[in-house]
N, C-alpha and C positions, 0 to 999 in steps of 0.2 A: 503493500499500498503504498504510496506517494500522498503527503500531506503538507500542507502551507503553514507554518507559526501563524496567528494572530497580531502576535508583538514580537519585537527583538528581545532576545532571550541572550546572556552572557552568562558565563560560570566563575563566581568568584572565586578570584586564585588561581584560575589558569587559563589561557587564551580561547578555548571553546566559546562559539558565537553559532545562534540561529539568529537568521536575516528572512523578516518578515515577505519580502519579496521574493523569495527563492522556494521550491519545493524541496521535500528530503524524503528518502527512504525511511517507513517507520517499520517498528516493531509489534507487535501484540504484549502486553506486561503480563502475562500468562503468570508470571509468579508473584505476581502483586494482590494484596485482598481486595476483592471488590472490583478487578479490573474490567469487566465487561458492565457493569452499573456504571461507573464512572469514565469509562471509555481512555482506558489509563494506554499510553504507546511510549517506548523506548522511539528519540531521534538522536543518534548518535549517543553521547551521555547522560542527555536530557529526558525526565521522566514529566509526560506533558497529562493531561484531564481532557475532555471534551472540549472545553472551554477553551481551552490553549492551540487548537488547531482547527483547520479545516479541510478535508478530503479532497484531494486533486484527484486521485485516482484509485479507485477502489481493488483494483484487479494487481495482484504483486508480480515484479518484474519475474521473468524466470533466469533463474543462476544457471551460468553456466557449468556443463559439468568438463573434470580434466579426467581425460582416461590414461592411463598409464600402462606401457607395454613392457613388460618385462621378457628379455631375451637371456636365453639360459648358454 
């Protein structure tokens, strides 16, 4: 899923930022309590609730699979 933050975010003590004009790949925060009810997601190192973002694309991007060839 891709989301766009409703406001700019900056992590204190780090250089991590989220810009409200860009879209980011998000992961559902299934390890958090009530994640579905609160709409919790992870974007980079940020935990956002459904009040903090707008969904841009519901489909997740396919991740390329790496194939290794082992020759004996």
